[in-house]
NUROVEX-18982 format. One record per residue (C-alpha): residue number from 1; residue in three letters; z, y, x. Coordinates in Angstrom, 3 decimals, always signed. Layout:
# NUROVEX-18982
{rec NUM, "ALA", {Z, Y, X}};
...
This chain:
# NUROVEX-18982
{rec 1, "UNK", {+4.825, +47.311, -20.959}};
{rec 2, "UNK", {+4.148, +43.931, -19.289}};
{rec 3, "UNK", {+2.143, +42.743, -22.302}};
{rec 4, "UNK", {+0.018, +45.918, -22.215}};
{rec 5, "UNK", {-0.640, +45.414, -18.494}};
{rec 6, "UNK", {-1.775, +41.823, -19.055}};
{rec 7, "UNK", {-4.078, +42.904, -21.898}};
{rec 8, "UNK", {-5.576, +45.681, -19.782}};
{rec 9, "UNK", {-6.081, +43.296, -16.855}};
{rec 10, "UNK", {-7.942, +40.900, -19.098}};
{rec 11, "UNK", {-10.045, +43.755, -20.478}};
{rec 12, "UNK", {-10.895, +44.956, -16.994}};
{rec 13, "UNK", {-11.989, +41.458, -15.985}};
{rec 14, "UNK", {-14.078, +41.193, -19.138}};
{rec 15, "UNK", {-15.669, +44.570, -18.471}};
{rec 16, "UNK", {-16.446, +43.536, -14.888}};
{rec 17, "UNK", {-18.026, +40.286, -16.043}};
{rec 18, "UNK", {-19.985, +42.105, -18.778}};
{rec 19, "UNK", {-21.207, +44.630, -16.237}};
{rec 20, "UNK", {-22.460, +41.815, -14.007}};
{rec 21, "UNK", {-24.289, +40.242, -16.927}};
{rec 22, "UNK", {-25.879, +43.489, -18.048}};
{rec 23, "UNK", {-26.971, +44.353, -14.526}};
{rec 24, "UNK", {-28.780, +41.062, -14.140}};
{rec 25, "UNK", {-30.100, +40.718, -17.682}};
{rec 26, "UNK", {-31.294, +44.206, -18.593}};
{rec 27, "UNK", {-34.052, +46.149, -16.852}};
{rec 28, "UNK", {-32.979, +49.558, -15.613}};
{rec 29, "UNK", {-35.046, +52.771, -16.083}};
{rec 30, "UNK", {-37.082, +53.246, -12.942}};
{rec 31, "UNK", {-35.934, +56.794, -12.325}};
{rec 32, "UNK", {-32.251, +55.931, -11.915}};
{rec 33, "UNK", {-32.289, +52.263, -11.165}};
{rec 34, "UNK", {-30.959, +50.608, -8.089}};
{rec 35, "UNK", {-33.742, +48.945, -6.199}};
{rec 36, "UNK", {-34.142, +45.330, -7.256}};
{rec 37, "UNK", {-32.627, +43.838, -4.076}};
{rec 38, "UNK", {-29.534, +46.055, -4.332}};
{rec 39, "UNK", {-29.140, +45.149, -8.000}};
{rec 40, "UNK", {-29.336, +41.407, -7.303}};
{rec 41, "UNK", {-26.861, +41.703, -4.425}};
{rec 42, "UNK", {-24.406, +43.713, -6.512}};
{rec 43, "UNK", {-24.558, +41.263, -9.422}};
{rec 44, "UNK", {-24.235, +38.192, -7.176}};
{rec 45, "UNK", {-21.294, +39.621, -5.255}};
{rec 46, "UNK", {-19.442, +40.761, -8.388}};
{rec 47, "UNK", {-20.129, +37.531, -10.277}};
{rec 48, "UNK", {-18.704, +35.517, -7.395}};
{rec 49, "UNK", {-15.631, +37.725, -7.294}};
{rec 50, "UNK", {-15.151, +37.287, -11.055}};
{rec 51, "UNK", {-15.469, +33.513, -10.804}};
{rec 52, "UNK", {-18.823, +33.471, -12.649}};
{rec 53, "UNK", {-20.260, +30.988, -10.181}};
{rec 54, "UNK", {-23.260, +29.841, -12.198}};
{rec 55, "UNK", {-24.430, +33.446, -12.623}};
{rec 56, "UNK", {-23.687, +34.199, -8.976}};
{rec 57, "UNK", {-25.735, +31.214, -7.852}};
{rec 58, "UNK", {-28.800, +32.114, -9.915}};
{rec 59, "UNK", {-28.688, +35.714, -8.760}};
{rec 60, "UNK", {-28.071, +35.004, -5.076}};
{rec 61, "UNK", {-30.757, +32.325, -4.961}};
{rec 62, "UNK", {-33.203, +34.864, -6.357}};
{rec 63, "UNK", {-32.044, +37.501, -3.833}};
{rec 64, "UNK", {-32.489, +35.075, -0.918}};
{rec 65, "UNK", {-35.916, +33.943, -2.106}};
{rec 66, "UNK", {-37.277, +37.445, -2.742}};
{rec 67, "UNK", {-35.752, +39.394, +0.168}};
{rec 68, "UNK", {-36.105, +37.384, +3.380}};
{rec 69, "UNK", {-35.908, +40.454, +5.646}};
{rec 70, "UNK", {-33.051, +42.241, +3.884}};
{rec 71, "UNK", {-30.144, +43.223, +6.148}};
{rec 72, "UNK", {-27.763, +41.545, +3.715}};
{rec 73, "UNK", {-29.525, +38.166, +4.013}};
{rec 74, "UNK", {-26.812, +36.527, +6.157}};
{rec 75, "UNK", {-24.046, +37.660, +3.827}};
{rec 76, "UNK", {-26.038, +36.519, +0.810}};
{rec 77, "UNK", {-26.650, +33.047, +2.251}};
{rec 78, "UNK", {-22.960, +32.701, +3.161}};
{rec 79, "UNK", {-21.901, +33.745, -0.335}};
{rec 80, "UNK", {-24.519, +31.455, -1.861}};
{rec 81, "UNK", {-23.137, +28.512, +0.096}};
{rec 82, "UNK", {-19.604, +29.263, -1.076}};
{rec 83, "UNK", {-20.856, +29.573, -4.651}};
{rec 84, "UNK", {-22.569, +26.196, -4.503}};
{rec 85, "UNK", {-19.422, +24.684, -3.008}};
{rec 86, "UNK", {-17.345, +26.153, -5.841}};
{rec 87, "UNK", {-19.743, +24.532, -8.323}};
{rec 88, "UNK", {-19.311, +21.137, -6.658}};
{rec 89, "UNK", {-22.788, +21.026, -5.101}};
{rec 90, "UNK", {-21.650, +20.318, -1.554}};
{rec 91, "UNK", {-25.026, +19.090, -0.282}};
{rec 92, "UNK", {-26.799, +22.339, -1.256}};
{rec 93, "UNK", {-23.857, +24.330, +0.088}};
{rec 94, "UNK", {-24.164, +22.541, +3.422}};
{rec 95, "UNK", {-27.863, +23.400, +3.513}};
{rec 96, "UNK", {-27.019, +27.103, +3.061}};
{rec 97, "UNK", {-24.294, +27.109, +5.729}};
{rec 98, "UNK", {-26.561, +25.410, +8.219}};
{rec 99, "UNK", {-29.302, +27.920, +7.490}};
{rec 100, "UNK", {-26.925, +30.573, +8.822}};
{rec 101, "UNK", {-27.393, +29.113, +12.297}};
{rec 102, "UNK", {-30.806, +30.842, +12.370}};
{rec 103, "UNK", {-29.539, +34.189, +10.993}};
{rec 104, "UNK", {-27.408, +37.015, +12.397}};
{rec 105, "UNK", {-23.635, +36.369, +12.128}};
{rec 106, "UNK", {-22.062, +36.937, +8.706}};
{rec 107, "UNK", {-18.437, +37.431, +7.668}};
{rec 108, "UNK", {-15.534, +36.742, +10.002}};
{rec 109, "UNK", {-16.183, +35.107, +13.365}};
{rec 110, "UNK", {-16.631, +31.341, +12.869}};
{rec 111, "UNK", {-16.564, +31.761, +9.076}};
{rec 112, "UNK", {-19.901, +30.009, +8.615}};
{rec 113, "UNK", {-18.728, +27.096, +10.765}};
{rec 114, "UNK", {-15.518, +26.810, +8.738}};
{rec 115, "UNK", {-17.380, +26.618, +5.439}};
{rec 116, "UNK", {-19.812, +24.142, +6.950}};
{rec 117, "UNK", {-16.789, +21.968, +7.791}};
{rec 118, "UNK", {-15.535, +22.283, +4.209}};
{rec 119, "UNK", {-18.903, +21.153, +2.853}};
{rec 120, "UNK", {-19.055, +18.230, +5.293}};
{rec 121, "UNK", {-15.598, +17.153, +4.158}};
{rec 122, "UNK", {-16.698, +17.193, +0.511}};
{rec 123, "UNK", {-19.669, +14.924, +1.251}};
{rec 124, "UNK", {-17.388, +12.529, +3.198}};
{rec 125, "UNK", {-19.050, +13.095, +6.562}};
{rec 126, "UNK", {-15.640, +13.084, +8.178}};
{rec 127, "UNK", {-16.656, +12.848, +11.826}};
{rec 128, "UNK", {-18.924, +15.894, +11.564}};
{rec 129, "UNK", {-16.342, +17.770, +9.514}};
{rec 130, "UNK", {-13.703, +17.108, +12.154}};
{rec 131, "UNK", {-15.959, +18.416, +14.917}};
{rec 132, "UNK", {-16.651, +21.612, +12.951}};
{rec 133, "UNK", {-12.971, +22.263, +12.188}};
{rec 134, "UNK", {-12.104, +21.608, +15.822}};
{rec 135, "UNK", {-14.714, +24.136, +16.961}};
{rec 136, "UNK", {-13.199, +26.827, +14.737}};
{rec 137, "UNK", {-9.672, +26.153, +16.038}};
{rec 138, "UNK", {-10.724, +26.045, +19.702}};
{rec 139, "UNK", {-12.968, +29.079, +19.698}};
{rec 140, "UNK", {-10.947, +31.484, +17.571}};
{rec 141, "UNK", {-7.309, +30.451, +17.188}};
{rec 142, "UNK", {-6.432, +33.997, +16.101}};
{rec 143, "UNK", {-8.930, +33.987, +13.235}};
{rec 144, "UNK", {-7.605, +34.342, +9.682}};
{rec 145, "UNK", {-9.379, +31.030, +9.057}};
{rec 146, "UNK", {-7.577, +29.214, +11.881}};
{rec 147, "UNK", {-4.675, +27.874, +9.738}};
{rec 148, "UNK", {-7.054, +26.443, +7.147}};
{rec 149, "UNK", {-9.250, +25.004, +9.891}};
{rec 150, "UNK", {-6.243, +23.380, +11.556}};
{rec 151, "UNK", {-5.213, +21.885, +8.213}};
{rec 152, "UNK", {-8.747, +20.542, +7.731}};
{rec 153, "UNK", {-8.744, +19.128, +11.274}};
{rec 154, "UNK", {-5.426, +17.332, +10.672}};
{rec 155, "UNK", {-6.565, +16.032, +7.303}};
{rec 156, "UNK", {-9.798, +14.578, +8.669}};
{rec 157, "UNK", {-7.915, +12.964, +11.552}};
{rec 158, "UNK", {-5.573, +11.325, +9.035}};
{rec 159, "UNK", {-8.521, +10.081, +6.964}};
{rec 160, "UNK", {-10.228, +8.843, +10.134}};
{rec 161, "UNK", {-7.115, +6.760, +10.876}};
{rec 162, "UNK", {-6.026, +8.861, +13.825}};
{rec 163, "UNK", {-2.388, +9.305, +12.768}};
{rec 164, "UNK", {-1.133, +10.327, +16.206}};
{rec 165, "UNK", {-3.525, +13.297, +16.401}};
{rec 166, "UNK", {-2.972, +14.153, +12.707}};
{rec 167, "UNK", {+0.815, +14.208, +13.133}};
{rec 168, "UNK", {+0.580, +16.639, +16.055}};
{rec 169, "UNK", {-1.838, +18.925, +14.200}};
{rec 170, "UNK", {+0.227, +19.013, +11.016}};
{rec 171, "UNK", {+3.330, +19.823, +13.104}};
{rec 172, "UNK", {+1.455, +22.607, +14.896}};
{rec 173, "UNK", {+0.383, +24.058, +11.545}};
{rec 174, "UNK", {+3.900, +23.976, +10.076}};
{rec 175, "UNK", {+5.396, +25.471, +13.247}};
{rec 176, "UNK", {+2.924, +28.344, +13.510}};
{rec 177, "UNK", {+2.476, +29.013, +9.776}};
{rec 178, "UNK", {+5.535, +27.638, +7.931}};
{rec 179, "UNK", {+4.688, +29.627, +4.782}};
{rec 180, "UNK", {+1.063, +28.535, +4.611}};
{rec 181, "UNK", {-0.094, +27.778, +1.040}};
{rec 182, "UNK", {-0.729, +24.185, +2.103}};
{rec 183, "UNK", {+2.682, +23.752, +3.765}};
{rec 184, "UNK", {+3.775, +21.242, +1.112}};
{rec 185, "UNK", {+0.648, +19.154, +1.434}};
{rec 186, "UNK", {+0.863, +19.374, +5.230}};
{rec 187, "UNK", {+4.482, +18.173, +5.185}};
{rec 188, "UNK", {+3.637, +15.207, +2.962}};
{rec 189, "UNK", {+0.605, +14.363, +5.095}};
{rec 190, "UNK", {+2.728, +14.614, +8.251}};
{rec 191, "UNK", {+5.147, +12.123, +6.701}};
{rec 192, "UNK", {+2.224, +9.830, +5.850}};
{rec 193, "UNK", {+1.028, +9.931, +9.445}};
{rec 194, "UNK", {+4.524, +9.200, +10.758}};
{rec 195, "UNK", {+4.895, +6.254, +8.376}};
{rec 196, "UNK", {+1.569, +4.863, +9.595}};
{rec 197, "UNK", {+2.913, +5.214, +13.136}};
{rec 198, "UNK", {+6.128, +3.430, +12.032}};
{rec 199, "UNK", {+8.164, +6.451, +13.123}};
{rec 200, "UNK", {+10.381, +6.091, +10.080}};
{rec 201, "UNK", {+13.314, +8.017, +11.549}};
{rec 202, "UNK", {+11.087, +11.122, +11.607}};
{rec 203, "UNK", {+9.286, +10.515, +8.292}};
{rec 204, "UNK", {+12.307, +9.748, +6.091}};
{rec 205, "UNK", {+14.098, +13.131, +6.524}};
{rec 206, "UNK", {+10.869, +14.984, +5.681}};
{rec 207, "UNK", {+10.495, +12.978, +2.477}};
{rec 208, "UNK", {+14.159, +13.271, +1.511}};
{rec 209, "UNK", {+14.045, +17.075, +1.657}};
{rec 210, "UNK", {+10.586, +17.427, +0.102}};
{rec 211, "UNK", {+11.564, +17.953, -3.576}};
{rec 212, "UNK", {+14.084, +20.686, -2.774}};
{rec 213, "UNK", {+11.918, +22.411, -0.173}};
{rec 214, "UNK", {+8.725, +22.351, -2.243}};
{rec 215, "UNK", {+10.018, +22.593, -5.776}};
{rec 216, "UNK", {+7.257, +22.121, -8.354}};
{rec 217, "UNK", {+4.770, +20.700, -5.841}};
{rec 218, "UNK", {+2.409, +18.149, -7.397}};
{rec 219, "UNK", {+3.050, +15.791, -4.476}};
{rec 220, "UNK", {+6.764, +15.322, -5.267}};
{rec 221, "UNK", {+6.196, +12.012, -7.105}};
{rec 222, "UNK", {+4.061, +10.640, -4.268}};
{rec 223, "UNK", {+6.617, +11.777, -1.710}};
{rec 224, "UNK", {+9.385, +9.899, -3.515}};
{rec 225, "UNK", {+7.296, +6.730, -3.697}};
{rec 226, "UNK", {+6.541, +7.035, +0.009}};
{rec 227, "UNK", {+10.247, +7.554, +0.745}};
{rec 228, "UNK", {+11.149, +4.281, -0.957}};
{rec 229, "UNK", {+8.262, +2.439, +0.679}};
{rec 230, "UNK", {+9.198, +3.787, +4.126}};
{rec 231, "UNK", {+12.833, +2.779, +3.748}};
{rec 232, "UNK", {+11.986, -0.734, +2.607}};
{rec 233, "UNK", {+9.527, -1.143, +5.474}};
{rec 234, "UNK", {+12.098, +0.208, +7.929}};
{rec 235, "UNK", {+14.584, -2.465, +6.817}};
{rec 236, "UNK", {+16.700, -0.165, +4.624}};
{rec 237, "UNK", {+16.122, -2.511, +1.671}};
{rec 238, "UNK", {+18.888, -1.408, -0.681}};
{rec 239, "UNK", {+18.224, +2.332, -0.275}};
{rec 240, "UNK", {+14.477, +1.761, -0.474}};
{rec 241, "UNK", {+14.734, -0.232, -3.711}};
{rec 242, "UNK", {+17.027, +2.457, -5.166}};
{rec 243, "UNK", {+14.450, +5.128, -4.279}};
{rec 244, "UNK", {+11.606, +3.126, -5.819}};
{rec 245, "UNK", {+13.599, +2.509, -8.984}};
{rec 246, "UNK", {+14.347, +6.224, -9.261}};
{rec 247, "UNK", {+10.638, +6.964, -8.801}};
{rec 248, "UNK", {+9.620, +4.504, -11.538}};
{rec 249, "UNK", {+12.282, +5.872, -13.899}};
{rec 250, "UNK", {+11.175, +9.480, -13.332}};
{rec 251, "UNK", {+7.410, +8.831, -13.326}};
{rec 252, "UNK", {+6.751, +5.598, -15.280}};
{rec 253, "UNK", {+3.074, +6.444, -15.889}};
{rec 254, "UNK", {+2.258, +7.526, -12.341}};
{rec 255, "UNK", {-0.645, +5.694, -10.722}};
{rec 256, "UNK", {+1.733, +4.370, -8.037}};
{rec 257, "UNK", {+4.328, +3.090, -10.522}};
{rec 258, "UNK", {+2.834, -0.445, -10.769}};
{rec 259, "UNK", {+2.808, -0.727, -6.980}};
{rec 260, "UNK", {+6.403, +0.525, -6.844}};
{rec 261, "UNK", {+7.468, -2.146, -9.341}};
{rec 262, "UNK", {+5.753, -4.807, -7.268}};
{rec 263, "UNK", {+7.453, -3.554, -4.104}};
{rec 264, "UNK", {+10.844, -3.676, -5.821}};
{rec 265, "UNK", {+10.222, -7.250, -6.949}};
{rec 266, "UNK", {+8.824, -8.327, -3.587}};
{rec 267, "UNK", {+11.791, -6.834, -1.732}};
{rec 268, "UNK", {+14.387, -8.416, -3.986}};
{rec 269, "UNK", {+12.655, -11.771, -3.847}};
{rec 270, "UNK", {+12.357, -11.666, -0.063}};
{rec 271, "UNK", {+15.741, -10.216, +0.800}};
{rec 272, "UNK", {+17.866, -10.702, -2.316}};
{rec 273, "UNK", {+20.363, -13.467, -3.013}};
{rec 274, "UNK", {+19.517, -16.397, -5.283}};
{rec 275, "UNK", {+21.391, -14.678, -8.110}};
{rec 276, "UNK", {+19.409, -11.460, -7.566}};
{rec 277, "UNK", {+16.152, -13.382, -7.596}};
{rec 278, "UNK", {+17.148, -15.125, -10.816}};
{rec 279, "UNK", {+17.964, -11.727, -12.304}};
{rec 280, "UNK", {+14.533, -10.407, -11.309}};
{rec 281, "UNK", {+12.861, -13.444, -12.925}};
{rec 282, "UNK", {+14.662, -12.744, -16.181}};
{rec 283, "UNK", {+13.796, -9.035, -16.053}};
{rec 284, "UNK", {+10.131, -9.774, -15.484}};
{rec 285, "UNK", {+9.948, -12.343, -18.271}};
{rec 286, "UNK", {+11.679, -9.953, -20.690}};
{rec 287, "UNK", {+9.725, -6.872, -19.656}};
{rec 288, "UNK", {+8.442, -4.871, -22.627}};
{rec 289, "UNK", {+5.573, -4.505, -22.892}};
{rec 290, "UNK", {+4.739, -7.550, -20.778}};
{rec 291, "UNK", {+2.155, -7.222, -18.026}};
{rec 292, "UNK", {+0.079, -9.895, -16.276}};
{rec 293, "UNK", {+1.470, -8.748, -12.920}};
{rec 294, "UNK", {+5.079, -9.167, -14.094}};
{rec 295, "UNK", {+4.458, -12.688, -15.430}};
{rec 296, "UNK", {+2.587, -13.700, -12.278}};
{rec 297, "UNK", {+5.438, -12.403, -10.107}};
{rec 298, "UNK", {+7.969, -14.205, -12.298}};
{rec 299, "UNK", {+6.115, -17.459, -11.693}};
{rec 300, "UNK", {+6.223, -16.818, -7.959}};
{rec 301, "UNK", {+9.977, -16.228, -8.035}};
{rec 302, "UNK", {+10.572, -19.413, -10.025}};
{rec 303, "UNK", {+8.547, -21.304, -7.440}};
{rec 304, "UNK", {+10.728, -19.957, -4.627}};
{rec 305, "UNK", {+13.813, -20.940, -6.606}};
{rec 306, "UNK", {+12.374, -24.464, -7.046}};
{rec 307, "UNK", {+12.365, -24.141, -10.837}};
{rec 308, "UNK", {+9.048, -25.758, -11.890}};
{rec 309, "UNK", {+9.741, -25.558, -15.636}};
{rec 310, "UNK", {+10.413, -21.811, -15.463}};
{rec 311, "UNK", {+7.377, -21.379, -13.238}};
{rec 312, "UNK", {+5.095, -23.158, -15.702}};
{rec 313, "UNK", {+6.596, -21.136, -18.571}};
{rec 314, "UNK", {+5.552, -17.921, -16.835}};
{rec 315, "UNK", {+2.073, -19.269, -16.086}};
{rec 316, "UNK", {+1.567, -20.403, -19.679}};
{rec 317, "UNK", {+2.625, -17.035, -21.090}};
{rec 318, "UNK", {+0.217, -15.354, -18.713}};
{rec 319, "UNK", {-2.610, -17.643, -19.871}};
{rec 320, "UNK", {-1.753, -17.125, -23.545}};
{rec 321, "UNK", {-1.083, -13.368, -23.606}};
{rec 322, "UNK", {-3.689, -12.215, -21.067}};
{rec 323, "UNK", {-6.384, -14.928, -21.158}};
{rec 324, "UNK", {-9.137, -12.774, -19.635}};
{rec 325, "UNK", {-7.112, -11.234, -16.811}};
{rec 326, "UNK", {-7.994, -12.430, -13.281}};
{rec 327, "UNK", {-4.354, -13.404, -12.684}};
{rec 328, "UNK", {-4.515, -15.672, -15.743}};
{rec 329, "UNK", {-7.328, -17.605, -14.060}};
{rec 330, "UNK", {-5.162, -17.991, -10.962}};
{rec 331, "UNK", {-2.381, -19.229, -13.246}};
{rec 332, "UNK", {-4.783, -21.743, -14.814}};
{rec 333, "UNK", {-5.516, -23.151, -11.353}};
{rec 334, "UNK", {-1.797, -23.367, -10.590}};
{rec 335, "UNK", {-1.201, -25.165, -13.900}};
{rec 336, "UNK", {-4.025, -27.558, -13.074}};
{rec 337, "UNK", {-2.466, -28.335, -9.691}};
{rec 338, "UNK", {+0.917, -28.966, -11.301}};
{rec 339, "UNK", {-0.649, -31.248, -13.907}};
{rec 340, "UNK", {-2.615, -33.161, -11.242}};
{rec 341, "UNK", {+0.583, -33.684, -9.263}};
{rec 342, "UNK", {+2.268, -35.338, -12.248}};
{rec 343, "UNK", {-0.929, -37.345, -12.964}};
{rec 344, "UNK", {-1.727, -35.604, -16.225}};
{rec 345, "UNK", {-5.457, -35.787, -15.563}};
{rec 346, "UNK", {-6.555, -34.437, -18.930}};
{rec 347, "UNK", {-4.402, -31.307, -18.643}};
{rec 348, "UNK", {-5.488, -30.852, -15.039}};
{rec 349, "UNK", {-9.178, -31.037, -15.979}};
{rec 350, "UNK", {-8.775, -28.579, -18.866}};
{rec 351, "UNK", {-6.851, -25.987, -16.849}};
{rec 352, "UNK", {-9.193, -26.316, -13.856}};
{rec 353, "UNK", {-12.189, -25.814, -16.134}};
{rec 354, "UNK", {-10.615, -22.556, -17.397}};
{rec 355, "UNK", {-9.901, -21.384, -13.843}};
{rec 356, "UNK", {-13.506, -22.062, -12.827}};
{rec 357, "UNK", {-14.632, -19.181, -15.076}};
{rec 358, "UNK", {-13.486, -16.729, -12.380}};
{rec 359, "UNK", {-15.873, -14.439, -10.497}};
{rec 360, "UNK", {-13.992, -15.101, -7.251}};
{rec 361, "UNK", {-15.971, -17.633, -5.230}};
{rec 362, "UNK", {-13.009, -19.195, -3.432}};
{rec 363, "UNK", {-10.990, -19.762, -6.587}};
{rec 364, "UNK", {-14.050, -21.051, -8.449}};
{rec 365, "UNK", {-14.749, -23.623, -5.725}};
{rec 366, "UNK", {-11.136, -24.851, -5.692}};
{rec 367, "UNK", {-11.029, -25.036, -9.498}};
{rec 368, "UNK", {-14.299, -26.971, -9.720}};
{rec 369, "UNK", {-13.074, -29.372, -7.031}};
{rec 370, "UNK", {-9.865, -30.071, -8.962}};
{rec 371, "UNK", {-11.830, -30.418, -12.187}};
{rec 372, "UNK", {-14.148, -32.947, -10.553}};
{rec 373, "UNK", {-11.305, -34.988, -9.075}};
{rec 374, "UNK", {-9.521, -34.999, -12.462}};
{rec 375, "UNK", {-12.717, -36.135, -14.211}};
{rec 376, "UNK", {-13.026, -38.973, -11.676}};
{rec 377, "UNK", {-9.517, -40.118, -12.602}};
{rec 378, "UNK", {-10.552, -40.001, -16.275}};
{rec 379, "UNK", {-13.702, -42.027, -15.440}};
{rec 380, "UNK", {-15.906, -39.276, -16.874}};
{rec 381, "UNK", {-18.376, -39.596, -14.077}};
{rec 382, "UNK", {-21.154, -37.345, -15.370}};
{rec 383, "UNK", {-18.708, -34.469, -15.800}};
{rec 384, "UNK", {-17.223, -35.182, -12.388}};
{rec 385, "UNK", {-20.638, -35.089, -10.715}};
{rec 386, "UNK", {-21.452, -31.792, -12.393}};
{rec 387, "UNK", {-18.201, -30.229, -11.153}};
{rec 388, "UNK", {-18.703, -31.469, -7.595}};
{rec 389, "UNK", {-22.265, -30.143, -7.560}};
{rec 390, "UNK", {-20.854, -26.795, -8.676}};
{rec 391, "UNK", {-18.523, -26.727, -5.659}};
{rec 392, "UNK", {-21.389, -27.364, -3.243}};
{rec 393, "UNK", {-23.417, -24.566, -4.875}};
{rec 394, "UNK", {-20.709, -21.922, -4.316}};
{rec 395, "UNK", {-21.814, -19.546, -1.567}};
{rec 396, "UNK", {-19.510, -19.548, +1.442}};
{rec 397, "UNK", {-17.313, -22.399, +0.204}};
{rec 398, "UNK", {-14.695, -23.607, +2.704}};
{rec 399, "UNK", {-15.859, -26.589, +4.760}};
{rec 400, "UNK", {-12.913, -28.790, +3.700}};
{rec 401, "UNK", {-13.633, -28.122, +0.016}};
{rec 402, "UNK", {-17.367, -28.652, +0.458}};
{rec 403, "UNK", {-17.051, -32.081, +2.053}};
{rec 404, "UNK", {-14.293, -33.234, -0.293}};
{rec 405, "UNK", {-16.654, -32.315, -3.132}};
{rec 406, "UNK", {-19.531, -34.218, -1.509}};
{rec 407, "UNK", {-17.278, -37.246, -1.082}};
{rec 408, "UNK", {-16.343, -37.040, -4.764}};
{rec 409, "UNK", {-19.985, -36.575, -5.693}};
{rec 410, "UNK", {-20.824, -39.764, -3.796}};
{rec 411, "UNK", {-18.217, -41.701, -5.777}};
{rec 412, "UNK", {-19.408, -40.282, -9.111}};
{rec 413, "UNK", {-23.054, -41.085, -8.356}};
{rec 414, "UNK", {-22.105, -44.558, -7.190}};
{rec 415, "UNK", {-20.383, -45.198, -10.523}};
{rec 416, "UNK", {-23.468, -43.855, -12.298}};
{rec 417, "UNK", {-25.612, -46.334, -10.292}};
{rec 418, "UNK", {-27.414, -43.497, -8.501}};
{rec 419, "UNK", {-27.078, -45.273, -5.186}};
{rec 420, "UNK", {-29.562, -43.209, -3.219}};
{rec 421, "UNK", {-27.933, -40.007, -4.435}};
{rec 422, "UNK", {-24.535, -41.406, -3.465}};
{rec 423, "UNK", {-25.854, -42.346, -0.022}};
{rec 424, "UNK", {-27.131, -38.806, +0.571}};
{rec 425, "UNK", {-23.721, -37.370, -0.241}};
{rec 426, "UNK", {-21.892, -39.876, +1.974}};
{rec 427, "UNK", {-24.289, -39.286, +4.883}};
{rec 428, "UNK", {-23.664, -35.516, +4.680}};
{rec 429, "UNK", {-19.894, -36.069, +4.817}};
{rec 430, "UNK", {-20.158, -38.582, +7.667}};
{rec 431, "UNK", {-22.298, -36.180, +9.694}};
{rec 432, "UNK", {-20.492, -32.854, +9.305}};
{rec 433, "UNK", {-17.050, -33.091, +7.687}};
{rec 434, "UNK", {-14.349, -31.462, +9.882}};
{rec 435, "UNK", {-11.928, -34.186, +8.725}};
{rec 436, "UNK", {-12.223, -37.250, +10.971}};
{rec 437, "UNK", {-10.569, -39.565, +8.444}};
{rec 438, "UNK", {-12.959, -38.437, +5.704}};
{rec 439, "UNK", {-15.941, -38.906, +8.061}};
{rec 440, "UNK", {-14.896, -42.506, +8.777}};
{rec 441, "UNK", {-14.395, -43.226, +5.080}};
{rec 442, "UNK", {-17.833, -41.768, +4.266}};
{rec 443, "UNK", {-19.489, -43.936, +6.963}};
{rec 444, "UNK", {-17.919, -47.045, +5.471}};
{rec 445, "UNK", {-19.103, -46.108, +1.986}};
{rec 446, "UNK", {-22.602, -45.337, +3.316}};
{rec 447, "UNK", {-22.726, -48.745, +5.037}};
{rec 448, "UNK", {-21.721, -50.456, +1.814}};
{rec 449, "UNK", {-24.371, -48.585, -0.168}};
{rec 450, "UNK", {-27.066, -49.447, +2.383}};
{rec 451, "UNK", {-26.115, -53.086, +2.055}};
{rec 452, "UNK", {-26.485, -52.923, -1.699}};
{rec 453, "UNK", {-29.845, -51.180, -1.413}};
{rec 454, "UNK", {-31.101, -53.830, +1.026}};
{rec 455, "UNK", {-30.429, -56.684, -1.405}};
{rec 456, "UNK", {-33.261, -57.604, -3.806}};
{rec 457, "UNK", {-32.459, -56.908, -7.425}};
{rec 458, "UNK", {-30.959, -59.815, -9.344}};
{rec 459, "UNK", {-33.514, -61.701, -11.531}};
{rec 460, "UNK", {-33.604, -60.545, -15.078}};
{rec 461, "UNK", {-32.329, -62.914, -17.754}};
{rec 462, "UNK", {-35.116, -65.345, -18.767}};
{rec 463, "UNK", {-37.079, -64.971, -15.512}};
{rec 464, "UNK", {-38.831, -68.341, -15.057}};
{rec 465, "UNK", {-39.895, -67.783, -11.440}};
{rec 466, "UNK", {-38.793, -70.585, -9.092}};
């Protein structure tokens, strides 16, 4: 019996859709036909009801264009706006809803304003959307649209970073309409607002009960991530880590899973014992499949544990297994710094050169500076000068890095016998470096260069002048 009912329902829907198509596509005999405006209205209305939004749009747009004085114009424009919104064309929908301002009222009171708010929300004009939702709620709190308008008002307040107002509005919605279709989303959003307000004692119970209260809700994974995050942030580190681990185990491919893993690691590193931190290092190094984030975090843990060999092992794996990842370029810079510290100038120069391939201006400037200073140590003065010039060319480079590079450039040019070029670099450092010691050093070098420039060149070999 149930199967027959489903089949008949599908047939009825198909018949309704076919009727709409035939009404719009086939001309009717003039003697029995509906007038053209009535036919277009009937097809548009039925097509919308059947979910045939493309057909509804074409038909209603034709009705509106051809029948500007028809009594059904307001209703047609309202339905046209909703059709466009359903098709994802929020800008055109907004145009239709705003046209209703010049027409007699259509639909429920404030219905046009509500749909205008929905369109504004879709085009990310949040301030205007909020004002429209607020107008619906204030002017007709008893309207059938009031719950949806209140939800929209709370949502826009949350997106506009007004968590205090959003929390109150979501509470009002859940108190007045606890069985609203958006009750699950409203509860999760209320918890989000409370977390932003650091009212963890109110947020955590909402998130704990969410899976049981809203079984099957698509926001259950996000709610469990937020529960763990809230507990960790509230200082409940052990419970929070347990929640995050449970989330990762249940939803390993969720978009928040990588962030959850990082939060687990960060929490254990910050608040765990030395043994726990060592355990996390081992887990991250043995993770399968490996990820650049895991290896980078492992290196950070080894650094905190003062284990330079283990730290370099993590950096080198990151460089080898993920050479093009941005974190690998950070690791290259860290390896360069470690090599420079132990006076392995060749290794330092090579790793710094790799790090300088980054698109991040700050890292590129630091890498080029280290490369230049390593090349100076290796007495490869042309390469050093090129690296230092690269630092100076980086837009927005830190002042300390800029003037260290200019100081290095002066030394490189001096060794290359480009004395005037060296003097220009030294003068720039002496004039503007924020480091007083470096300014004094640059003045001394500039004075020495000026003295050399003032001396006449030594006679060439074989010069017979007396």
